[in-house]
C-alpha positions in Angstrom: 67.0 26.5 60.0 66.2 30.1 58.9 63.5 31.9 60.9 61.1 32.3 58.0 61.2 28.6 57.3 60.4 27.9 61.0 57.5 30.3 60.7 56.3 28.6 57.6 56.5 25.2 59.2 54.7 26.4 62.3 52.0 27.8 60.1 51.7 24.6 58.2 51.4 22.6 61.5 48.7 25.0 62.7 46.9 24.6 59.4 47.2 20.8 59.5 45.8 20.7 63.0 42.9 23.0 62.0 42.2 20.9 59.0 42.3 17.7 61.0 39.8 19.2 63.5 37.6 20.3 60.7 37.6 16.8 59.2 36.7 15.3 62.6 33.9 17.8 63.0 32.6 17.1 59.5 32.7 13.3 60.2 30.8 13.8 63.4 28.1 15.7 61.6 27.9 13.1 58.9 27.9 10.2 61.3 24.7 8.2 61.7 22.4 9.1 64.6 22.9 5.9 66.5 26.7 6.5 66.6 26.0 9.8 68.5 23.6 8.1 71.0 20.5 9.0 69.0 18.1 6.5 67.4 18.6 2.7 67.5 18.4 0.6 64.4 17.9 -2.5 66.5 15.1 -1.1 68.7 13.4 0.4 65.6 13.5 -3.1 64.0 12.2 -4.7 67.2 9.3 -2.3 67.3 8.7 -2.7 63.6 8.2 -6.4 63.8 6.5 -6.2 67.2 8.9 -8.7 68.9 12.4 -9.2 70.3 14.2 -12.1 68.6 16.5 -13.6 71.3 19.1 -16.4 70.8 19.2 -19.0 73.5 20.5 -22.5 74.1 19.0 -25.6 72.6 17.9 -26.7 76.0 19.6 -26.2 79.4 17.4 -26.5 82.5 17.4 -23.4 84.6 18.6 -21.2 81.7 16.5 -21.8 78.7 14.5 -25.0 78.3 11.0 -25.5 76.9 8.4 -27.1 79.2 5.7 -29.6 78.1 3.6 -26.6 76.8 6.5 -25.3 74.8 7.1 -22.3 77.1 10.9 -21.5 77.3 11.9 -21.1 81.0 15.1 -20.2 82.7 17.2 -17.2 83.7 18.4 -16.6 80.2 14.9 -16.7 78.8 13.6 -14.4 81.5 16.5 -12.0 80.8 15.3 -11.8 77.2 11.7 -11.2 78.4 13.0 -8.4 80.6 14.5 -6.7 77.6 11.3 -7.2 75.6 9.3 -5.6 78.5 11.7 -2.6 78.5 11.5 -2.0 74.7 8.0 -3.1 73.9 6.2 -2.9 77.3 5.3 -6.6 76.9 7.5 -9.4 78.1 5.5 -12.0 76.0 6.7 -10.4 72.7 9.8 -12.6 72.4 10.7 -15.2 69.8 13.3 -17.6 71.1 15.8 -19.0 68.6 17.7 -22.1 69.8 21.3 -21.8 68.8 24.4 -24.1 69.0 27.8 -23.1 70.2 28.9 -22.8 66.5 26.1 -20.8 65.0 25.3 -18.4 67.9 27.7 -15.6 66.8 26.9 -15.7 63.1 23.2 -15.5 64.0 23.8 -12.2 65.9 26.2 -10.9 63.3 23.8 -11.5 60.5 20.8 -9.9 62.2 18.9 -13.2 62.5 18.6 -12.4 66.2 18.5 -9.1 68.1 20.1 -10.3 71.3 22.1 -13.3 72.4 21.6 -14.7 75.9 23.0 -18.2 75.7 25.5 -19.1 78.4 28.2 -17.3 76.5 31.5 -16.4 78.2 32.7 -12.8 78.0 36.2 -13.0 76.6 38.6 -10.5 75.1 38.9 -12.4 71.9 35.2 -12.6 71.3 34.6 -8.9 72.0 37.6 -7.7 69.9 37.2 -10.0 66.9 33.5 -10.7 66.3 32.0 -7.2 65.9 29.9 -8.0 69.0 30.0 -6.8 72.6 28.9 -7.9 76.0 26.3 -5.7 77.8 26.7 -7.3 81.2 26.9 -10.6 83.1 23.8 -12.4 84.2 25.6 -15.4 85.6 29.1 -15.8 87.0 30.2 -19.4 86.2 33.3 -21.6 85.8 34.4 -24.7 84.0 33.8 -28.0 85.9 33.8 -31.7 85.5 31.1 -34.4 86.0 32.0 -38.1 86.4 30.1 -41.3 87.2 30.0 -41.8 90.9 30.9 -45.4 90.3 34.4 -44.4 89.1 35.2 -43.1 92.6 37.1 -40.2 90.9 37.4 -37.4 93.6 39.4 -34.7 91.8 40.3 -33.5 88.3 43.9 -34.6 89.1 42.6 -38.2 89.0 41.7 -37.7 85.3 45.2 -37.9 83.9 45.0 -39.9 80.7 41.1 -39.7 80.6 38.8 -39.1 77.8 36.6 -36.0 78.2 33.4 -35.1 76.4 33.3 -31.4 75.4 31.6 -29.2 72.8 33.9 -27.8 70.2 34.2 -24.0 69.7 33.6 -23.3 73.4 35.6 -21.6 76.0 35.4 -24.9 77.9 37.5 -26.6 75.2 40.3 -24.1 75.6 40.0 -24.1 79.5 40.4 -27.9 79.7 43.3 -28.0 77.3 45.1 -25.2 79.3 44.5 -26.9 82.6 45.8 -30.2 81.6 48.9 -28.7 79.9 49.7 -26.5 83.0 49.4 -29.5 85.3 51.4 -31.7 82.9 48.5 -34.1 82.4 47.2 -35.7 79.3 43.6 -36.3 78.1 41.8 -37.2 74.9 39.0 -34.8 74.0 35.8 -36.3 72.6 34.4 -33.3 70.6 30.7 -33.5 69.9 28.7 -30.4 68.7 25.2 -31.6 69.5 24.5 -31.2 73.2 22.1 -34.1 73.5 24.5 -36.4 71.6 27.3 -35.2 73.8 25.4 -36.0 77.0 24.3 -39.3 75.7 27.9 -40.2 74.9 28.9 -39.4 78.5 26.1 -41.5 79.9 26.9 -44.4 77.6 30.5 -44.4 78.8 32.2 -43.1 75.7 34.1 -40.7 77.8 35.3 -40.7 81.4 34.2 -37.2 82.2 31.9 -34.5 80.9 33.2 -30.9 81.0 31.3 -27.6 80.6 30.2 -24.7 82.7 29.2 -25.7 86.3 25.7 -24.4 85.6 25.4 -26.7 82.6 26.6 -29.7 84.6 24.3 -29.0 87.5 21.4 -28.6 85.0 22.2 -31.9 83.4 22.5 -33.7 86.7 19.2 -32.2 87.8 17.5 -33.5 84.7 18.5 -37.1 85.7 15.9 -37.1 88.4 16.2 -40.0 90.8 19.5 -41.0 89.1 21.2 -37.7 89.8 23.2 -39.3 92.6 24.9 -41.5 90.1 26.9 -38.5 88.9 29.5 -36.6 90.9 30.4 -32.9 90.3 34.2 -32.6 91.0 35.2 -29.8 93.4 37.6 -27.9 91.1 36.5 -24.9 89.1 39.3 -24.4 86.6 38.3 -21.1 84.9 36.4 -17.9 85.1 33.3 -18.0 82.9 31.2 -14.7 83.2 28.2 -15.5 81.1 26.9 -12.4 79.4 24.3 -10.7 77.1 25.7 -10.0 73.6 24.6 -7.3 71.1 26.1 -6.1 67.9 28.6 -3.3 68.0 27.6 0.1 66.6 24.1 0.4 68.1 25.0 2.2 71.4 21.4 2.9 72.3 20.4 -0.7 72.3 23.6 -1.7 74.1 22.7 0.9 76.8 19.1 -0.4 77.1 20.1 -4.1 77.4 22.8 -3.3 80.0 20.6 -1.1 82.2 17.7 -3.5 82.0 20.0 -6.0 83.7 21.2 -3.4 86.2 17.5 -2.5 86.9 16.8 -6.1 87.9 19.8 -6.1 90.2 19.0 -2.7 91.7 15.4 -3.8 92.3 16.6 -6.7 94.4 19.0 -4.5 96.3 16.2 -2.0 97.0 13.6 -4.6 97.9 11.4 -3.9 94.8 9.6 -7.1 93.7 7.0 -8.1 91.1 4.4 -8.1 93.8 5.2 -4.7 95.4 6.4 -2.6 92.4 3.2 -0.6 92.1 3.3 0.2 95.8 7.0 1.1 95.7 6.3 3.8 93.1 4.9 5.8 96.0 8.2 5.4 98.0 9.9 8.4 99.3 13.3 6.9 98.6 14.8 8.9 95.7 16.8 6.0 94.4 13.7 3.8 94.1 11.7 6.7 92.7 14.2 7.2 89.9 14.4 3.5 89.2 10.6 3.3 88.8 10.2 6.5 86.9 8.3 8.3 89.6 10.9 11.0 89.6 13.0 12.2 86.7 12.9 10.7 83.1 15.9 8.4 82.8 14.1 6.2 80.4 14.1 8.9 77.8 17.9 8.7 77.5 17.6 4.9 76.8 14.9 5.5 74.1 12.1 4.0 76.2 9.4 5.5 78.4 9.7 6.5 82.1 8.1 3.2 83.3 10.5 0.9 81.5 11.9 -0.6 84.7 8.4 -1.1 86.1 7.5 -3.1 83.1 10.6 -5.2 83.5 10.1 -5.9 87.2 6.3 -6.6 86.8 7.1 -9.1 84.1 10.0 -11.1 85.5 10.7 -9.8 89.0 14.0 -8.6 90.3 17.2 -10.7 89.8 16.8 -12.6 93.0 13.3 -13.6 92.1 14.5 -14.8 88.7 17.2 -16.8 90.4 14.9 -18.4 92.9 12.4 -19.4 90.1 14.9 -20.7 87.6 18.4 -21.5 89.0 17.8 -22.4 92.7 15.9 -25.6 91.9 19.1 -27.0 90.3 20.8 -26.9 93.7 23.3 -24.2 92.6 24.1 -21.9 95.6 24.2 -18.1 94.7 27.7 -17.5 96.2 29.4 -15.1 93.8 26.1 -14.5 92.0 24.9 -12.7 95.1 24.7 -8.9 95.3 27.8 -7.1 96.3 26.4 -6.4 99.8 25.8 -10.1 100.3 29.3 -11.3 99.4 28.7 -11.6 95.6 30.0 -9.9 92.5 26.8 -8.3 91.2 27.1 -4.5 91.7 24.6 -2.3 89.8 25.9 1.2 89.2 23.7 4.1 90.5 20.5 4.7 88.5 20.5 8.4 88.6 
């Protein structure tokens, strides 16, 4: 190629690169503030209506279940309250929306709810295809099986040819199908959307086993009261089910706030900060605790909240361990992998600094 043509081509390449950079810079200037980590459409909406709208289950003891006074209790419900305390300074400003496995994602996508905390497993397919994202894991779970004690079934391997009650559209449905296929076993799924109807079908003997997350099975068995011993939780855990907090993609500021609210609860437990001593701990000389509680620095500003955001969260719902003891522990579920990293668990809050 002649030299002058090479010089022309080189010049064109340089021009193209410069033009591309100019376009990128122009697009960045034109991008909405929230895409650059500025304002949050979701938080503005929450403040405008004076409440956080949080999607929860239709009733799972220990996670989100209304008591006789209509107060929704459980670790999912308290996680929602923690976010409300961070954004609004008041954990009571939450409206809970009961959602099924089939309408939970559309409710978040459409803006009907601001946040989804509903025993929802973090999977690649959900995060890559739904326009939604997970801000963290508030409960590490796994798929299990519940059977009648009278059947004397001791293992999932004894369920070859069984009928199994499961909710459609859940990660459980896929996990059960995968497990039976891999182990060259057969089963007949009994797919029932309504949770109460599903459980009633299992109790009535329409299916040989009931499968869902271990937390849901333990919750159901707990609700049986004196008849809990009539149901056996099989020992196998056949899948990983990290249950997370979901938000819409595109609002990075709200994503950050939700994620760090969960981390603040975990860090509070690790640091020994509780609902009872949080005021006293603001006078601590420990720099990590001082930053967490806003006594030093102004980390809340970067999240779009005030310096005492974590204090508001901990005063309202306590640290993660306090939430667990109040909501999940009564079900008889041991913490195990839901412990902090320094106690043999998976919960590992990044540094708050």
